[in-house]
C-alpha positions in Angstrom: 239.6 -12.2 55.5 237.7 -9.1 54.5 238.5 -5.8 56.0 235.8 -3.6 57.5 236.2 -1.3 54.5 235.8 -4.1 52.0 232.7 -5.4 53.7 231.2 -1.9 53.7 231.8 -1.6 49.9 230.3 -5.0 49.3 227.2 -4.2 51.3 226.8 -0.9 49.4 227.1 -2.6 46.1 224.6 -5.3 47.1 222.1 -2.7 48.3 222.4 -0.9 45.0 221.8 -4.1 43.0 218.7 -5.0 45.1 217.3 -1.5 44.8 217.7 -1.6 41.0 216.2 -5.2 40.6 212.5 -4.2 40.6 213.2 -1.4 38.2 215.0 -3.8 35.8 212.1 -6.3 36.2 209.5 -3.6 35.4 211.5 -2.5 32.3 211.8 -6.0 31.0 208.0 -6.6 31.5 207.3 -3.3 29.7 209.5 -4.4 26.8 207.7 -7.7 26.5 204.3 -6.0 26.7 205.4 -3.6 23.9 206.6 -6.5 21.8 203.4 -8.4 22.3 201.3 -5.4 21.5 203.3 -4.7 18.3 202.9 -8.3 17.1 199.2 -8.1 17.8 198.9 -4.9 15.7 200.8 -6.6 12.9 198.5 -9.6 12.9 201.1 -11.9 14.3 198.5 -13.4 16.5 200.1 -16.7 17.4 203.3 -15.1 18.6 201.5 -12.3 20.4 199.2 -14.8 22.1 202.2 -16.7 23.6 203.8 -13.5 24.8 200.5 -12.3 26.4 200.0 -15.6 28.2 203.4 -15.2 29.9 202.6 -11.7 30.9 199.1 -12.7 32.1 200.6 -15.4 34.4 202.9 -12.7 35.8 199.8 -10.7 36.8 199.6 -8.1 34.0 195.9 -7.1 33.9 196.0 -5.9 30.4 197.7 -9.1 29.2 195.0 -11.1 31.1 192.4 -9.1 29.2 194.2 -9.6 25.9 194.5 -13.4 26.4 190.7 -13.5 27.2 189.9 -11.4 24.1 192.0 -13.6 21.8 190.5 -16.8 23.3 187.0 -15.3 22.7 187.6 -14.2 19.2 189.9 -17.1 18.1 193.0 -14.9 17.4 196.2 -16.9 17.5 194.5 -19.7 19.2 191.2 -21.6 18.9 188.1 -19.9 20.1 187.3 -21.0 23.7 184.7 -19.1 25.7 185.5 -21.0 28.9 189.1 -19.9 28.8 188.0 -16.4 27.8 185.8 -16.3 30.9 188.5 -17.4 33.3 191.0 -14.8 32.0 188.3 -12.1 31.9 187.7 -12.6 35.7 191.4 -12.4 36.4 191.7 -9.2 34.5 188.6 -7.7 36.2 190.1 -8.4 39.6 192.4 -5.4 38.9 189.3 -3.2 39.5 189.6 -1.2 36.3 186.0 -0.4 35.3 186.5 -1.2 31.6 187.8 -4.7 32.5 184.9 -5.3 34.9 182.5 -4.2 32.1 184.3 -6.6 29.7 184.1 -9.5 32.2 180.3 -8.9 32.6 179.9 -9.0 28.8 181.9 -12.2 28.5 179.6 -13.8 31.1 176.7 -13.3 28.7 178.6 -15.1 25.9 179.1 -18.3 27.9 176.3 -20.8 27.0 174.3 -22.2 29.9 175.7 -25.7 29.4 179.3 -24.4 29.8 178.9 -22.2 32.8 179.7 -24.8 35.4 182.9 -25.6 33.5 183.7 -21.9 33.2 183.3 -21.5 36.9 185.6 -24.3 37.8 188.3 -23.1 35.4 188.0 -19.6 36.8 188.4 -20.9 40.4 191.5 -22.8 39.3 193.1 -19.8 37.5 192.3 -17.5 40.4 194.1 -19.8 42.8 197.1 -20.1 40.5 197.4 -16.5 39.2 194.9 -14.4 41.1 195.9 -11.3 43.0 196.5 -11.7 46.7 193.7 -10.8 49.0 194.6 -7.6 51.0 193.5 -9.4 54.2 196.3 -11.9 53.7 193.9 -14.8 53.3 195.2 -16.2 50.1 193.9 -15.1 46.7 190.6 -13.5 45.8 189.3 -16.9 44.5 186.2 -18.4 45.8 186.1 -22.1 46.0 183.1 -23.8 44.4 181.8 -24.5 47.9 180.5 -20.9 47.9 182.9 -19.4 50.5 182.8 -15.6 50.2 186.0 -13.6 50.1 184.4 -10.2 49.5 185.6 -10.1 45.8 183.8 -7.4 43.9 182.7 -10.2 41.4 181.2 -12.4 44.1 177.8 -10.8 44.0 175.9 -13.9 45.3 177.6 -13.9 48.7 175.4 -15.3 51.5 173.1 -17.2 49.1 174.8 -20.5 49.5 175.9 -22.7 46.7 174.8 -25.9 44.9 178.2 -26.3 43.2 180.4 -24.5 40.6 178.9 -21.6 38.7 177.2 -19.9 41.7 179.4 -16.9 42.4 180.0 -15.4 39.0 177.1 -13.0 38.3 175.8 -14.8 35.2 173.5 -12.7 33.1 171.1 -13.8 30.3 172.6 -16.3 27.8 173.4 -14.2 24.7 175.9 -16.7 23.2 173.9 -17.0 20.0 173.5 -13.3 19.5 175.4 -12.3 16.3 175.6 -8.7 17.5 177.9 -9.7 20.4 181.1 -9.8 18.2 180.7 -6.1 17.4 180.1 -5.3 21.0 183.4 -7.0 22.0 185.2 -5.2 19.2 184.0 -1.9 20.5 184.9 -2.8 24.1 188.4 -3.8 22.8 188.9 -0.3 21.2 188.0 1.4 24.5 190.3 -1.0 26.6 193.2 -0.5 24.2 192.9 3.3 24.7 193.2 2.7 28.5 196.1 0.1 28.2 198.7 2.3 29.9 196.4 3.2 32.8 195.4 -0.5 33.2 199.0 -1.6 33.3 199.8 1.2 35.8 197.0 0.0 38.1 198.3 -3.6 37.9 201.8 -2.4 38.8 200.6 -0.4 41.8 198.4 -3.1 43.2 
């Protein structure tokens, strides 16, 4: 039988552990992010890609961007513009202007014949790993039926839908433009410079 004093001590200890748990979790995530970034810089792309995918699924906006970029450029994984689009949308849901700009650029790299597939993949990823809607109505994902959640990326709200591919703001198809690679490399440099700010926004949200 525990005495009142013993129970008090146990409760104090448990409270201390629970208060420290988020701090320890954030420290661990920072450590994994740093390791992944170091591997990327050293050209260890396969290993970096695996690390970034884990962080991306945990909601790290910079990692979601990095997975998208690596999918787009074929770094550590085969090039897949559909995957790149889905992860770009997840990253842009953080609201950081550079990530929104990047998502819009990736949309121009998706060929017209792959946009329906990219939309469906995006919907699925948003349901699995998207940020919670502040209204409490699930994630910010829009189903392919065209239901509008008010996401900043859902620019076609109120226009109805004839299937997947309607709510992403698709721009002109520039998938065959050789200058796009350079554009993405320049965007990457800017986003890397803002990595700490982006990760901070993701933590605060």
